[in-house]
C-alpha positions in Angstrom: 9.6 119.5 121.7 6.4 119.1 123.7 3.3 121.1 122.8 1.1 123.0 125.2 -2.5 124.1 124.5 -4.0 127.3 125.9 -7.2 129.3 125.6 -8.0 133.0 125.9 -10.5 135.7 125.1 -8.6 136.4 121.9 -5.8 134.8 119.9 -3.4 137.2 121.4 -4.4 136.3 125.0 -4.2 132.6 124.3 -0.8 133.1 122.7 0.4 135.1 125.7 -0.7 132.3 128.0 1.1 129.8 125.9 4.3 131.8 126.0 4.0 132.2 129.8 3.6 128.4 130.2 6.5 127.7 127.9 8.6 130.4 129.6 10.0 131.8 126.3 9.6 134.9 124.1 7.5 135.0 121.0 10.4 134.6 118.6 11.5 131.5 120.4 8.2 129.6 120.0 6.1 128.0 117.4 2.4 129.0 117.8 -0.5 127.4 115.9 -4.0 128.8 116.1 -6.5 125.9 116.6 -9.7 128.0 117.1 -10.6 131.6 116.8 -13.5 133.4 118.7 -16.7 133.6 116.7 -18.3 137.0 115.9 -21.6 137.6 117.5 -24.2 140.4 117.5 -23.1 144.0 117.9 -19.5 143.1 117.3 -19.3 140.9 120.4 -17.4 137.7 120.3 -18.5 134.2 121.5 -16.3 131.4 122.7 -12.6 131.4 123.3 -9.5 131.3 121.1 -7.4 128.2 121.3 -3.8 127.9 120.3 -1.0 125.4 120.8 2.7 126.2 121.1 6.1 124.7 121.7 9.6 125.9 122.2 11.1 126.2 118.7 13.7 123.5 118.1 17.2 124.8 117.6 19.5 123.5 115.0 22.7 122.1 116.2 25.7 123.7 114.6 28.2 121.3 113.1 31.4 121.1 115.0 34.4 122.6 113.3 37.6 120.5 113.2 40.1 122.7 114.9 42.6 120.0 115.3 46.1 120.9 114.0 48.3 118.2 112.6 51.4 117.6 114.5 54.6 116.5 112.8 58.3 117.3 112.3 59.5 120.6 111.3 59.8 119.5 107.7 56.2 118.7 107.4 55.3 122.1 105.9 58.1 121.8 103.3 56.9 118.3 102.4 53.3 119.5 101.9 54.5 122.4 99.7 56.5 120.0 97.6 53.5 117.7 97.2 51.2 120.6 96.3 53.7 121.8 93.7 54.0 118.3 92.3 50.2 118.1 92.0 50.0 121.4 90.2 52.6 120.4 87.6 50.6 117.3 86.8 53.3 114.8 88.0 51.1 113.3 90.6 47.8 111.6 89.6 45.0 110.6 92.1 44.8 106.9 92.7 41.8 105.0 91.3 40.7 104.2 94.9 40.5 108.0 95.6 38.4 108.5 92.5 36.0 105.7 93.3 35.9 106.8 97.0 34.9 110.3 96.0 32.2 109.1 93.7 30.9 106.7 96.3 30.7 109.5 98.9 28.8 111.7 96.5 26.3 109.0 95.7 25.7 108.1 99.3 25.2 111.7 100.2 22.5 112.0 97.5 20.7 108.9 98.5 20.6 109.5 102.3 17.6 111.5 103.4 17.1 112.7 107.0 14.0 111.4 108.7 11.4 114.0 109.6 9.0 114.0 112.6 6.2 112.3 110.6 8.5 109.3 109.6 9.4 108.6 113.3 7.1 106.4 115.4 5.2 108.4 118.0 6.6 108.3 121.5 4.5 106.4 124.0 3.6 108.8 126.9 4.2 105.9 129.3 7.8 105.7 128.1 8.2 109.4 128.9 6.8 108.8 132.4 9.3 105.9 132.9 12.2 108.0 131.8 11.2 110.8 134.2 10.8 108.4 137.1 14.3 106.9 136.3 15.8 110.3 136.2 14.3 111.5 139.5 15.2 108.3 141.3 18.8 108.6 140.2 18.8 112.3 141.2 17.6 111.4 144.7 20.4 108.8 145.0 23.0 111.3 143.8 21.8 113.8 146.5 21.8 111.0 149.1 18.2 111.5 150.1 15.4 108.9 150.6 12.5 109.7 148.3 9.6 108.1 146.6 8.7 109.0 143.0 5.1 108.5 141.8 4.1 109.1 138.1 0.5 109.7 137.2 -0.6 109.9 133.5 -3.7 111.0 131.8 -3.4 110.9 128.0 -0.5 113.2 127.2 -0.5 114.9 130.7 2.2 113.5 133.0 2.4 114.4 136.7 5.7 113.4 138.5 5.6 113.8 142.3 8.6 113.2 144.6 8.0 112.9 148.3 10.4 112.3 151.2 12.4 114.2 153.7 15.2 116.8 153.3 14.0 117.7 149.8 14.2 121.5 150.3 17.5 121.6 148.4 15.7 120.3 145.3 13.0 123.0 145.6 15.2 126.0 146.2 14.1 129.6 146.9 10.8 130.4 145.3 10.8 127.0 143.6 13.5 128.1 141.1 15.5 124.9 141.6 12.4 122.8 141.2 11.7 124.6 137.9 15.3 123.9 136.7 15.0 120.2 137.7 11.7 120.0 135.8 13.5 121.3 132.7 16.3 118.8 133.2 13.7 115.9 133.3 12.1 117.1 130.1 15.5 117.4 128.3 16.6 113.9 129.6 13.4 112.3 128.3 13.7 114.1 125.0 17.3 113.0 124.5 16.4 109.4 125.4 13.2 109.1 123.4 13.2 112.0 120.9 10.5 114.7 120.4 7.2 113.9 122.0 3.8 115.6 122.5 3.5 115.1 126.2 3.3 117.8 128.9 5.3 116.9 131.9 4.9 118.6 135.3 7.1 117.9 138.3 6.3 118.5 142.0 8.7 118.0 144.9 7.5 117.6 148.5 4.1 119.1 147.6 5.6 122.5 146.9 3.6 123.3 143.8 0.2 122.6 145.5 1.1 124.8 148.5 2.5 127.5 146.2 -0.6 127.4 144.0 -3.0 127.8 147.0 -0.9 130.8 148.2 -0.8 132.4 144.7 -4.6 131.9 144.2 -5.4 133.7 147.5 -2.9 136.5 146.6 -4.3 136.9 143.1 -7.9 137.3 144.4 -6.7 139.9 146.9 -5.0 141.9 144.1 -8.1 141.6 142.0 -10.2 143.0 144.8 -7.8 146.0 145.1 -8.0 146.7 141.4 -11.8 146.6 141.4 -12.0 149.0 144.3 -9.3 151.4 143.1 -10.0 151.2 139.4 -6.3 151.3 138.8 -4.0 148.6 137.4 -1.5 146.9 139.6 1.8 145.2 138.6 2.7 142.0 140.5 6.4 141.3 141.3 8.3 139.3 138.7 7.5 135.6 138.7 8.5 132.4 137.0 6.4 131.2 134.2 4.4 128.5 136.2 3.5 131.1 138.8 2.4 133.6 136.2 0.1 130.9 134.7 -1.6 130.4 138.1 -2.3 134.1 138.3 -3.7 134.2 134.8 -5.8 131.1 135.4 -7.4 132.1 138.7 -8.2 135.7 137.5 -9.7 134.5 134.2 -12.9 133.7 136.1 -12.8 136.9 138.2 -15.2 139.6 136.9 -14.0 143.2 136.5 -10.3 142.5 135.9 -8.0 141.3 133.1 -4.4 140.2 133.1 -1.4 140.5 130.8 2.3 139.7 131.1 4.8 142.4 130.5 8.6 142.5 130.3 11.3 139.9 129.6 12.4 137.0 131.9 13.6 137.0 134.6 11.8 140.3 135.1 8.5 139.4 133.4 5.5 140.2 135.5 1.7 140.0 135.5 -0.3 143.3 135.2 -3.8 143.2 136.6 -6.1 145.8 135.1 -9.7 146.8 135.5 -11.9 145.7 132.7 
């Protein structure tokens, strides 16, 4: 799964920001501490903590063979007779069955699954191409005319779709857009395997408009908290929106932020500091 890197005043704050960006709970993510704040004079800390996190890969459970053999009504009796014959020693396994069993065991011992280090790293450009192909096909499936542009800087990939009649792909509060973004990530992962790129999708410029609106709203909340000296809880938001609130208020003096609750009711608490 793709890694995200976040910073904060403490390791806990940086971890919380990573979980917000990933949109998962702590027990569903892998978190690695890259840097810790340094201790200064009088117990103060200097610098910021830096962590990286990703959604913890889930193991695919092997499918159980639930198929039932279909035969004539005497099949059960024939199987019982065959089992009885085997138990009495009258039936011996064939040489081919013996050899086959040995060959299967030997192959199972020799085969080793490839780990992430043995696989060739995925080119971020290939991830961008996979995302562009997926979004172009999605526009065709919805019967809309759209242009898909992919911009890449190192492992950061921005996918922007523009056109008319794209509101259906955005949805109320951008929830459909977030779901489509998850689909793009999954499609790229299934096609190319795990990768270390961070992909962000925008449709019809929604994210930029939403970001500007949230930034203005966050500063207004911060001013209210500073004036009243009391914490305020913002309505539940999706993970990308919570990240905007955290980012814009990180530079605001006199306030601090923290996320509380579980999705879909997870919200940002703005407190005086």
